[in-house]
N, C-alpha and C positions, 0 to 999 in steps of 0.2 A: 504493500500500500504506500507507494512512493509519494502520493499526493498528501499524505498526512502531515509531512513537514511544511508543505505549502499552507495547509489549514492552520497550523500553529502560527505561521507568519501573518496570515490574514487576521487572526485574533489579536496579535501584537500590534499591528498597524491600526486596527479598529480602536484599541485602547488609546493609542497615541492621538488619533483624531478626536476622540471624545474629550481629551484633556488639553487640546490645543486651541489656539486662536482661530476663530471662524469668520470674523468680519474684518475688513481692511478698508482704510480710507483711500488707498491707491487703487484705481480702477483696474490697472493691468495686473496687480498682485491679486486682486479679487478674481479676475478671470483665470489666472494660473491655478489658484486654489480650487476653483470650481471644476476646472478640467481634471485636476488631480483626484478630487473626490469622485468624479464620474469614472475615471480610470479604475480606481479602487472598487467602486460598486460593481463595475462590469467584470472585474476579475473575480470578485466574490460570487457573483451570480453566473459565472461561466461554467461550462461543462468540464471543469479542470480534472474531474475524476478519470476522464477518458483521454487526457492529454498524453502525448508521447514524452519521453524524457527530455528532448530538446525544448518542447513547448512548456514543460514544467520549469525548465531552467529560465526561459524568457519571462514566465509568469513571476518567478522569484525576482528577476531583475526589475520587472515593472513595480513590484511591491517595494523593492529597495528604493527606487526612484520616489515613490510616494512617501515612504518613511522619511528619507533625508530631506525631501523638499518641504514637507509639512513641518518638520523640525526646524528648518532654517527660516520658514515663514512665521513661526510662532514666537513673536515677541510679546512679553507680558503687557507692555504699554508701548505707545508710539514713540515715547522718549527713548526707548531702547534701540531704536533704529538709527544707525550712523548715517543720516541722510546726507551730511556734508561730504563725508568720504565717498559715498556712493556717487554723488553728483560729480566729483572729480574723476572717478574711475569710469563713469559713463562717457565722459569726454574722450578718454583714452580709447575705450572700446569702439567708439564711432570712427576713430582714426584708422582702425585696422579691419573692421568688418562693416561692409556696406549696410547702412540702416541697422547697426549693431544693437541699439537699444530697442528696436522694434522686434528683433529676433531673440534677444536675451534680456534677462532681468538679473542684475547683480544683487545678491543678498549677502549680508555679513552676519555670522553668528560667533559665539564666544566659547572658548574652551578654558579649562582650568589650569593650563600650563603657564609658565612664566615667559616663554619665548617661542611658542609653536604657531607658525602661520602655514596654512595649506589651502589648496583650492581643489574643487571638485566640480566637474561639469562635462556634459557631452559636447564634443566638437560638432561642426556642421555635417561632416560625413556620417558620424554616428547617428545624429538626429534624423538624417535622411533615410538611414537604414531602419531605425526603430519605428518610424511613423507608419509605413505599410504593414510592418509586422504586427504592431498592436492593433491596427485597423482590422487585420485578418483574424487575430485571436479574440479580441475583445470588442469589436465593432465600435471603435471610438477613434475620432480624429485627435491624435495625441499632439499637444502643442506645448509640452513642458519645455521651458527655456531658461532654467535657472543656472547662473554661475554662482556657485556657493563658495564663499571665502570664510575661513575661520581664523580668528585671532584671539590672543589671551584676553580673558574677561576683564582683568584688572587694568588693562590698557584700553578699555572701551572708549574713553574720551581723551586719549593721549595721542595727539597728532604727531609729535616728535617721533614716537615709536611705531607709527602706522605706515611708514614708508615701505615696509616689506609687502604691502598690498599691491604696490606697483610691480614688484618682482613676481608675485604670484600670478598676477594677470598676464605677465610676460610668459609664464609657463603655459597658460591656457592658449595664448596666441601661437606659441611654439607647437603645441599639440594639434591645434586646429589646422595649421598649414603644414604640419610634419616637416618643420624647418630643419632642425638638427638631425632628425631621422633621415631625411633625404641626404644631408651632408655626409652622414655616416655610411651611406650606401655608394658613395662615389668612389671610383678607382683611386687608389693611393691614399685613402683616408687614414690608414694606419700610420702613414709617414708623419702625421701631426704629433703622434705620441700622446694624444689626448682622447679619452673615452667620450662616447656620445653623451653620457650622463653629465660629465664635466662641461662639455660644450653647451648642454642645455642650461646649466647654471650660469655660464658666461653670457649666454643669450639673454636670460631673464635679467641679469644685472645690467646689460647694455640697454635692454628694453626700458627698464626703469630709469636709467640714467638719461635717456632721451628727454624725460619729463622733469626729473628732479635732480639732474646733474650728479655731482660727486656725493651728494647726500644718500644716493642709492646704496652706497657701501659704508656710509659714515658710522653705523653702529658696529661694524666689524673691528675687532681688535687685531691690529697688524702683528702683534706679538704672539697671538695664539694661532699657531700653524699646525693643527692636527691633521695628519693625512687621513683622508676619508674616501671610500669608494663612491660616495654620493656627492661630495662637494670638493672643489679645488681648495687649496689652502688660502687663507684670508689674504695673505700678501699678494698672491697671484690675482685674486679677484679685484683687489683694490688697484693693482697696477694696470689691469686690462681696462677698467673703467676710466682711470686717469688718462690712459692712452686714447681712448675713444673721445673724451672731452677735450683733451689738449691737442689731439691730432698727431702726436708723436710719442714714441716709447721704445722699449726694447724690441728687437726683431721678433721675438716670440709673441709678445703682446700685439704688435702690429699685425702679425699673421692671423691671430685669433680674430681681431676686429675686422680685418679685410675679408676673411673667409665667411664670417657670420653676416657681414654686410652684403656680400655677393649672393649667398644662398637665400637670404631673406628677400632680396629683390626678385630673385627667380621664382620663389614660392608664393610671394604675396603681391608682387607688383608695387610694393612700397619699400622705401629704404630706411635703414637705421640711420637716424640723423638727430642732431640736437633740435628738439621741438619746444623747449621752454624759452620764454622771453624774460630777460632780466627786468626787474621792476625799476621804474624811475625812482628818484629820491622822494618825490612827492607822493607816490602811491605805495611806497614801502612802509608797512605798518611798524617795522622795527626801527625806523627813523623817528617817527612821531610818537611811537608807543601807543597809537590809537588804531582801532580797526579801520580798514580802508575798503571802499568800493572800487573794484578794478574795472577798467573800461572794456576789458576783454576777458571773458571767463576762462580762456585757455591759460591765462597768466596765473590762475589759481595754483597750478603745479609748482610755480616758482616760490610760493609761500613756504613749502616744505624745505626747499633748498636754502632760502634765506633764514629760516628758523634754525637749521643746523649750523649755518655759517655763524650766526649770532651766538648759539649755544657753545660752540667750540672756541669762540674768541673771548678770552677773559677780559678784554678791553672794550667789548661791545657795549653799546648804550644800555641795553637791558640787563646785561650781566653786572655792570657797575651800579645800576640802580637797585637791583634786587640781589643782594649778596648771598642771601639764603638760597641754596640751590633748589630746594623744594618750591619755594615761592616763585623763583625765576621760571622754572619749568611750567608752573601753573599759569603764569602770565604769558609765556610764549604760546602755550596751547590756547589760551583765551583769545589772543590776537589772531591766530590762524582760524579758529572756529568762527569768530565774529566776522572776520573779513570774508570768509567763504559764505556765511549766511547773508551778509549784505550784498555780495555779488550775485548770489542765487536769486535774491529778491529783485535785483536790477534785471537779471536775465529773464525773469518771469514776467515782470510788469513793464520794465523800461520807463518807469514814471518817476524815478528818483530825481530830485533837484539838488543842486549843489548845497544850497542852504539847509535843506532837509537832511542831507547826509551829515553835514557838520553837526547839526543839533543831535542827531541820533548817535554819532560818535561820542559827543560829550555826555549824553545820557548813559551810554554803555560804560564810559570811563568811571563815572561816579555811581554806577549801579542803580541808576534811576529806573532802568528797564532791564529785564533779563535778556541775556544774549543766548 
């Protein structure tokens, strides 16, 4: 009775649904949830007792999708949703996948580790394969499109420590277009002396560095160089990112950057290049120590770079004003959070006036309104 295991999984998913969030203010999130519930219902009511072993396997896969998707959608309150981070990541997604935010919905959940970031999601090829399969088995048009990113819960509102999200999205883009996989299949690949897994980490670093510069590897300790089959040593990762940003470096690093740039253009039609714009003195919140409305929402990525530049500089304005490191990090995160919020509002309504921005900034500074 092989289907008995599937029945247990159905019972487990049903308990999760009963104890999870069922209503959402976001229309697309509501549509995704409704589709997931319909998929679950059709699996439960299907004639799975007569399924072949492969069909039982795909049924289990479908239930896994429902389980993890419902879990990632289930925030206790709307305040738990990192809307500002997701807004920034959506900008990146649309750069690399045509109508990316129409096809995918980024969700962020939390884990209980101190430093674990990971991503889970089906690439476009997998989605194309699953849709007719689920239509055949469960008579449903499957439109699940979540990109699920997990980060440490205690860093939920820590923007300084959220830059690995750009790295994780890079892994998704790599898998979606099979960038480093294609590179590893080229004749002479072994001559690089670098595994595909390590190339994938270099790619994710460069992908992130496009948007947030050298801050993509700022949290890495250059003195901790543990050899790992899954990650290059920190010193090498930092050197490769520096080479990408500066345009020069060691022959080995130059080769890594050139190879990844070449294969990325072949696989995606887009190139790895610096995509962030340096903030002017007037719009840089770390100069005024006040949240700023940016005239271009793509400049939001530069906030993370500026934040790390100021954090690492003991003579920066914010470090000298807030000598206590805990207070300083709180103020840096507040400036990022509030600047993203104000820019999001401008992006949505485009009705802000200069005087209104000034008054709101003053109100935020003196905590007259909540940011």
